N, C-alpha and C positions, 0 to 999 in steps of 0.2 A: 480334510481339505478346506482351505479358507473360502468363505463365501465371497462373492464379488464385492459386496459392501466392505468387507474386511480388507480386501486387496486394494481398494481405491487409493489410500494414502501412498502405497508403494508405487502404484501406477503413476500417480501425479508426480511423485518424486523423480521417477525415471524420465518422464516427459520434460519436467523442469530442467533436469541435468542436460538433456539433449538440446533444449532451447538455449540454455545458458551457455553451453559450449559453442553453439553456432554463433551466438551474438558476441562471444569472446574473440572471434576472428576479426582482426583488423578494425577495431573500434575507431571512432573519429579521433579520440584522444586516449592513448593507453594510460597515461597518468591519471586522468579523470576517471577512467573506467575502473582502475584499481581502487581509488578512493570510494567511488560509489558502491563497489561490491564488498566493502567491509561489512555492510549490513547483511548481505546474503551469506557470506563466508562464515559469519558468526552465528546468525539466527538459524539457518537450516540445519547445521550439525547439532545444535542444541535441541531442536525439535526432534531430530532423529534419535539422539541419545536418551531423551526423556519420554519417548513415545509410549513406554509401558507404564510409567508413573502418571503421565498426564496424556491420556488418549482423547484428543479432541473429536468432535463430531465430524462426519464426512463433509457436512456443509461448511464447517469452519476450515477444514483442510482445502476445500475448493476455493474459499475466499483467500486464503494464504497463497495458494498456487497462482490465482489470477493476479494478485498484487505483485508477487515476485517476478512474474513474466513481464508485467507492465514496467516494473522497475528495471528489469534487465534491458528492455528496449531503450529506456531513458539513459541507462549507463552506456549503452553501445553508441548512441548518437551524441551524448551529452544532452541534458534535459532541454536546454534552450535551442537545440538544433534538430530535434525530432521532426522529420518532414511530414507531419500529419496533413499539412496544407496541400502538399504536392500529391499525397495519396488521395485526399478528398477531391482534388481537381481531376485526377485521373478517372475517378468514378463518376463525378457529377458534371465536370466541365467548368466548374467555378471554384474559387478558393473559399474555404470555410471562414477564414479571417475577414475576407471582404464581405461575406454575407452577414456576419455578426458584428462588423465594425471594430474588430480587434486590431491593435497595432503592435502586438507582441506575440511570442510563442507561448501558448497557454498549456502546453503539455505538463509542465511542472505543477501548475495549479490544479489540473485535473487529477494528477496522482495524489496530491495532498488531500483533495476532497475524497477520493476513493480510499485513501488510507483510513479515514474515519469510517467510511461505509464498510469496507472489507475487513478491517481489524476489530470492529465492534463485537462481532460474534465470538471470535477466539478470545478476546479480552473478557467478555462476560462469562465464558466457560471457565477460564483460568481463575477469575475471582470467585466464581461459584464453587470451585473446588477448594481453593486455599483461603479465601476470605469471604465466606458466604454472608450476604446481607439480607435484611428483611424489608418488607414493604416497598416503598418508593425507592429506597437506597439500592435495590436490586437493579434499577434502571439508571439511577444517577451515577453510581460509582463507575460503571464501565465508560460512561462519557468522560468523567473526570480522569479516568485512567488513560484514555486516548489523548486528552488535553495535556496531561503531564508528559506523555511520550512525545508529543509534538514539540513541547518546550525543550525537552532533553535532546531531541534530534537536531533542532536548530542550533543549540549550544554546541553539540558534538561537531556539527558541520563547521561552525565558526572556528572552533579550536583546531580541528583537523586542517582546515584551510590555512590557518596561521602557522601551525607548527610543522606540518608535513610538506605542504607545497603552496606557499603564499602566492606564487605566480599563477596558480590555477584558481585563485579566489573567486573571480566572477563566473568562470566556467563551471566550477564545482557547486557554488552556491546558487547559480542560476538566477541572480537578481535582475539581470537585463536592465540595469539602471534604475530599478525601483527601490527607493530607500526604505519602503515599508514592506518589502518582500517577505521577510520572516513573519511579520504580523498577519499578512494576507494568508500565508501558508497555514499558520496555526488556526486562524479563524475558519478556513475551509475544512481542515481536518475536524474541527469541532462541529461544524455544520454537517459534515458527512456522518459523524457519530450520532448526531441527533436524528438525522433522517433515517439511519439504519435502526435506531431504537424505536422510532415511530412505526417503521415497517414491521419489526419483530412484534411489537405490542399489538398491532392490527392483526397480524397473522395469528398470534396466540388467541386473541379475542374471537376471531372468526372460527378458529378450531374449537374453542370451548363452546361457542354457541351451537356449532354443528354437532358436536359430541353430545351436548345437552338435549338437543332435539332427537 
């Protein structure tokens, strides 16, 4: 009988499927939802099919689960229309954008930052399995891996918007009139990866000191 820790990936997958199907009901824009979910419909089956050859840690699976859930929320509303400000106002009585002086919907920026934070651990484990590095490169390569993903994702978004549905360009890309949106997104993903690396290094250092004592 599988231990709870061994069943966790299957439980996370089942919960993700339920959440994804729920958010698939009447999205704000069905066309944009289909484009946004290319990422999920490709990546999740690949993770399931390769689970025996590349078994990530439970922590990495939790990170992937959180990211896919947040991405599914963005796909349901379209990233530039996620009503986080209304949710915040319901709880606190004031809008988050007003409190922080924001003049745009920043949900897409949050997800790009969290992409770096949440995908760093799975990326490090993947590289550790298939392209192990030594010394400082163990920490530098995962960050570069996230940076390369960010560039590729922005290019894929651009190509998809042009070739599949040009009329959805602004809704799909979520630029909200910012000509530097792609650069901001890539920078935030990089920052997130650096923050995650620092947290992992600090955790490892604390664990080693505690184990040494």
